[in-house]
N, C-alpha and C positions, 0 to 999 in steps of 0.2 A: 530912773532905769526904764528902758523900753522893753517891749516883748522881744524875745529871740526871733530871728527871721523865720523860723519854722513853727512858731507857736500856733498860729491860726490854722496852718495845714494839719498839724497834729490834732488839734481840737476838732476840726472838720472830719478828719479820718475817724476819730473815736466816735463822734456822733453818727457817722455813716455806719459804723460797725455795730453799735449797741443802742442807738437812739439817744436823743438829747436828754430825756428824762433820767438816763442812767450815767451821765457824765457829770462828775463833780471835780472841783479843785481842792486838793488836800495839800496844805502847806504847813511848814514847821518854823514859826518865828523863833529867833534865838533867845533862849533862857528866860529870865524874868524881866527882860527889857520890854516893858509894856508899850512904849512907842513903836517898837518893831511889830507888835501884834496889830495895832491899829493901822500902822503903815502898810502892812500886807493887805488888809481889807481895803484901804483907800486905793492901793495900786490896782487891785482887781476891779474895783468900782470904776476907775478911770480907763483901764486898758481892756478889760473883758467884762463890760457892764452886764451882759446877759447872765453872768455867773455870780453876780453880787449876792444872790441869795442861795448860791450853791457852792460856797467856799467853806471849808472846814479847816479850822486852825487847831493844830495839836502838835505836841512833841512826841506823840506815841502813835505813829501811823499804823503800827502793827496791831493796835487795838481797834482800828477802824476797818482795815482791809483784811478780813478774816475768812471770807468765803472763797471757794476754789474758782468761782467764775468772776471774782472781783480782781481787777488789775490795777496796780499802782506803777506809774512810771516815775522814777526818782533817780537822782544823780549820786546818791550815797550808797555804797555797797553794803554797809552795815544795816541800813534801813531795808534794803532789798532782802537781805538774809533774814531779818526779823519778820518781815511780812510773809516770806515763803514758809518760815517755821510756824507762823500763826495760822496758815492754811490758805492765805491769799496767793496771788501771783504777782511777784515783783519783777519789773523789767528795768534793767539798768540803762539809763540815758548817758551817752558819752559826755564826758566833761574832763577838763585838764587834770583833775585830781583823782580820777578813777582808772580802772584797768582798761577802759575803752577809749582812753585819751587819743589813740591813733585815729579814731573815727570822728573826732571833733570836726565839724564842717559838714558831716553827713548824719547829724542827729536824727532828723526826721526819718530817713530811710532805714536806719538801724532799728529805731523803735517801731516803725511801721512793720518791718519784717518780723520782729520778735512778736508783736501782737498777732499778726497774721498767722505765724507758725503756731503760736499757743492756741489760738481759736480753732485752727484746723485739726488740732489733736484733741480738743475737748468738746 
């Protein structure tokens, strides 16, 4: 599986916004499928090597993103709701399975706009 076409643009935007020291990859491997956990790490090591020591694997993103100035970009609405309830800021990324499906193809612009709006209000 390759990076999405907008992956590097989004990472660069986030780094420009908050600095490289403050950008991490948070991913949720499926269930108790341990090969999926190691596969996620190997994927990051191959495609985003500068983040190989900045990847956090957890099924509980809401326990990690708990501060008002911490932002999580995710494609699952339930995860966004949990993060927002926990005190962080969740931003929904368009995907065919969520309410922003009509914006698929414009993922970077949707997320960039949401981050920009959030940061201008806080």
